[in-house]
N, C-alpha and C positions, 0 to 999 in steps of 0.2 A: 674804884680806880683800876682794879684788875680787869674789868670788862673793857674799860676804855683802852688800857694797854694792849689787851688782846686784839681789839679792833684795829688799833694803829699797826700792830705787827702784821695782821691780815692784809692791810692796804700796803705795807711795805713789800710783802711777798708778791702781791698781784702786780704792782708796778715793776719790780724786778723781772718776773716772768714775762710781763707784757713787752717791756723794751728789750729784755734779753732775747726773746724769740724773734722780735723784729730785727735786732742787730745780727744774730746768727743767720737768719733768713737772707738778708741782703749780702752778707759775707760769702755765702755759699754760691750765690748766683754771680756775684762780682768776680770771685775766683773762676767760676765756669767761663766767664766771658773772656778770660785770658787765653782760652783755647780757640784756635781759628775755626770760624764757621763760614762756610762758602756754599751756597746752594748750588745744585747741579745746573750747568748750562747746556742747552741743546741748540744745535745750528740748523739751519735750512728748515725752519719751522713755519707753519702758517701763521701769519699775523692776525690776530683777532680784531674785529671792529671794536673800537674802544671810544667811550664817552668820557671826556675829562670834565667832571662837574665841578664848578667853582661858585658856590654860594657866597654872597656878600651882602652885608648890610651897612649901608652908608660908607662904603669903601672906595669913595671917589678919589681919594689920593693916590691909591695904588693899583686899582683894578685893571686900567688900561694897560699899563706896563705888564702886569701879571698875565693878561690874556695875550699880549704880544709874544712874551717869553714862551708861553705854553705851546705856541704854534712851532717853536723851533725844535722840534723832536727829530731824531733820526729815524723814527718810525715813518712808514709810508704815509703820506699826506692824506691819501683817500681812505686810510684805515682808521683815522680817529677824527673826532670832532671835539673842539673846545666849546663848552657850554657854560656861559656866565649867567647865574641866576641872580638877578638884580632886584634887590630890596631896598626901596626908598634911596635911589640914585638919583642924582641931579640930571636934568634934561640934557645938558652939555656932555656929561659922561656917557649917557646912554647914545648919544649921537656918534661919539668917538667909537664906542663899542660896536655900533651897527655898521661902521664904516671898515670894520675888520672881517676877515673871512672866518667868522665864528658864529655860533647861535646865541642869541640873547633872549632870555625868558624873564619878563617883568613879573614880579610877584608882590602882593601886598597883603599883610595880615594885621589883625588888631593887635595880636600878640606874636611878634616875630620869633621864630626859632629856625635853627639849621635843619632839623628833621622836616619841619613843615616845607621849607624851601626845596629840599631834595625830593620829597614826595610829590609836590606840585610840578616839578620839572619832570619827573618820570611819568606823570600823567599826560604831559604835552608831547614828550618825545616819542619817536617811533621805537618799536621793540627789536630792531634789527641789530642792536648792539650786543656784544658778548661779555665786555668787561666794562665796569663802572670804576673810574679812578676819581677819588675825592680830594680835592685841594682846598685849603683856606685861601681867602682873598689876597693874602700877602705871600703865598708860596711860589717859589721858582724851582722848576724841575731841571735837573741836569738833563743833557740832551738825550741820554740813553735810558731814562727811567722807563718809559713804556716798553721798551725792549726787554728789560730786566723783568718787568711785571709779566709780560707775554711768556717769557721763559718759565717762570713759576707755574703759570696755568698749564703749560705744556707738561709740566711734572705732576699735574693732578690736583693742585691747590685751587680752592674757590676763594680764599680770602688771603690777602698778603699785605704786610705793613713794610713801606719803605723806610729808609734811614733819614730821618729829619734832622737837619743840623742848622746851626746858626747862620743868619744872613748878615747880622751886624753884631759887633762887639764894641760899640761906641760909648757905653757907660758901664759903671760898676755893676748896676742891676742886670744889664744885658749880659755881661760876662757870667754872673751868677746863674742867670736863667739858662745860658748856654751850657754851663757846667753841669746843672741839674738835668737837663735833657739828655746829655751824653751819659751821665750816670744811670739814668732811668733806660736808656737805650741798652747799655751793657747788662743791667741787672734784669729788666723785665722784657727784653726782647732777645738780644743775643745769648745772654747766660741761660734763659729759659729754653731756647731752642738747641743749644748745646747739650742740655740734660734732657731733651725729648719732650719738653712741654711746649705749649703754644706761646707765640709772641703776644705781647700786649698791643692793643690799638692805641693810636694817639689822637685821632680825630681828623687827621688830614695826612696826605701822602699815602693813602691806603687804597687798595683796589679789591673789587668783588666780582664774582660772576654776576653778570648784569641781571638776569631774571631771578637769581637768588636773592640778590641785594634788593630789588624792587619789591618782591614779595615779603621779605622780612622787614623792610622799612615801614610797610603799611602798618605793622604791629607796634612800631616805635613812635611814641608821642611825647619824648623827653623835652622839657624846657631847657635844661642845661645837661652836659655829660651824655649827649646821645650816643657817643661811641662806647661809653661804659655800658648802657643798656643793650646796645647791639651786641658788644662782645660777650656779655653774660648769656644772651639768648643763644649766640653761636656755640659757645662752649658747653652749654647745657645739652645741646643737641650733638655734642662730640664732634663738632666742626673744627678741624685743626687750622691754626693761623700761622702762616709762614712769616719769616723776617728776611728782608733783602738788605743787607749791609751795603751793597754796592749801588742801589737805587737811591741816589742822594736828592733830597728835597730840601731847599733852602727856606728857612722860617724866620721871619722877623721876631727878634727877642724883646721882651718887656724892657722899656728904657727908664721908666720912672716908678716911684714907690707906690703911687696911687693906683697905677694900672696893675702893678704886681699884686696889690691888696685885693683889687676886684677879681683877678684871674684866679688867685689862690682861694678866695672865698667861694667862687664858683665851683672850683674842683673839689674842695673839702665837703661842701653841701652835697654834691653829687655822690661822692663815696659813701657818706652816712646814709643817704636815701636808699641807695642800691644795697648796701649791706643789710639794712633792715628787711628790704624786700626779698632778698635772696638768701639769707643766712640759713634758714630752716631747709629750703630747697637744696642748698649746697651740701649740707650734712647728709641729707636723705640720698642724694645721688652719689656721694662719696661711699657711703656704707653699702647701699643696695646695687649701685651700678658701677662702682669703681671708677668713677669720673673725677680723677685727681685735678685735671685741668680746670674744670668748673669750680671745684672747691678752693682751689689755689687762687683763682681770680676773686671769689668771694672774700677770702682771707685779706687779699690785697685792699679791699675796700675799707677794712678796719685797721690795717697795719699802719704804724706811725709814719707820717711823711718824713723824708729824709732830714730836712732842715730842723723839724722838731725833734726827731730823734737825737740828733747830734747835739742840739741845744739843751734839751731836757736831761739827757744822760750826763752831759758835762756838768750842769747845775747840780744834779743829785750827787755826783761824785765829790764835787767841791763841798756841798752842804754836809755830807756825812763825815768827811775828813775834818771839816771845822768842828762839828759836834764832838768827834773822837778826840781831837787835840785841845779844844777849848774848854768844854764841859763834859768830860768822859763819865762822870758819875750822876749828872743831872738827869740825862735821858737814857733810858733803857731801850736800845736798838735791837731789832730782831736780825737785821742784815748788817753785816760789817762793812766798812768802807772798801775793804779789798774786793769784794764782789762788784761793787760799782766801778771800781778802777779797772778790773778786768773787762767788764762790759764796755767801759769807755775805750779801752784799747781795741776790742773787737769792732766797736763802731767806726773808729778812726781807720783801722786796717780795711774795713769794707769800702770806705771812701777812697782810700789810697789805691786799692786794687781796681776799683770801679771807674774812677775818673781817668780819662785817656791821657797819655803823657804829653800831648800837645798843649794841655792846659797847665803844665808845669812850668810857669814863667812869671815874670815880674808883674805883668798886667793882672794875672789872677790873684796873686799875691796882695796886690793893692785892693783888688775888688773884695777880698775876704774881709777887709775892714768894714764893709757894709753888711757883713753876715749878721751881726747882732740885731741890726735894723730889720733884716729880712726875717729873722727868728721872731722878733717882737710883732711884726706884722702878721705872720702865720699864727702865732699864738693867740693874738687878739681877735683873729678871724674865727677861731673856734667859738667865741662867744657872740658871734654876729651871724650865725648861719640860718636863723629862723626866717623861713620864707624865701631864702635865696634860691631854692630849687624851683620856685613858683614863678619866678620873673627872669626875663632875659637880661643878663649882664653882658653888655657889649665891651669888647676890647678894641679901641680904636688903633689902626695901624698907619704907618707912613708919617708919623709925627716925630720930629726930632727933639731930643732932650735938650 
């Protein structure tokens, strides 16, 4: 019995340390995000030739409007091209795209991935571009995004991440998804840059030195989470990633629970895959090269997702207090309920500081009622990750709930 008790106590300490570090980590960066961060702007600079690359898979419902909107930049028209990479589009959609002043590259793969589409497009395109800007097939850029990106390149950056925000708030899941994205923006992008670390990439609304991106992407063959693999490779080579809070890119948020489940399963699978792949390398480069950025990113791959962190810490806090109050002598606990209560307070504080004030409204309060369902979906996804990184999981856009 002593061995079993000792084992249970060890598990208690491991859980407390794991969730405790995760909560303190996001609290630090949430607090840092309260500090103003505004990249330098330069006037009268040369506008670099830019390729706006928009890969899409069966995105007939949204792609034509997205392509039209992408043309409406304040950037000089002759200095950027909109390039739609069309995978499995209908012939009517392709005709409408070809009628626009854009470039359309049709691709077809036995197993479609975003990285394959981007690599194929850059094989076809000329190499006279200086910047590659990556959008999802549902993204709408504010009219000055390319200007903001160009300014960052003038300041010496080769990789930048724009500020992706919600395009729609029409369902409870869309609101929760929007809140989650802005929380991540503040923690993993703005907060990190305030403290001198690199911004995280999102997968769209990001831009790269074109030649650098083309050569780096040739090494990336990810099925899901290509941005994670790209990001880890960049940080391993000590390439700093800038964040542009004023470069607004509107992104369609998940509207239904089934789409939420597919998306989160894809994300969780990618995180576990890349943690296993890079954990030893991350430790090596931290110890011998002082590469904090790279190690920090590796840790993010195994850190508890925000919804799971909030839900599991809350459950553990309630469970420990129930044991303490109802059967105090029946179970010998190594960790007191007070520790979990403090940890719960830290987690709630991190969310409170990290979520923008604009979401403190009645609509968000009502959306919180769907939070338990979102937690259960995320928790269930942990047990359905096998093989998820080996197949393409597509999130359909443009469908109303």
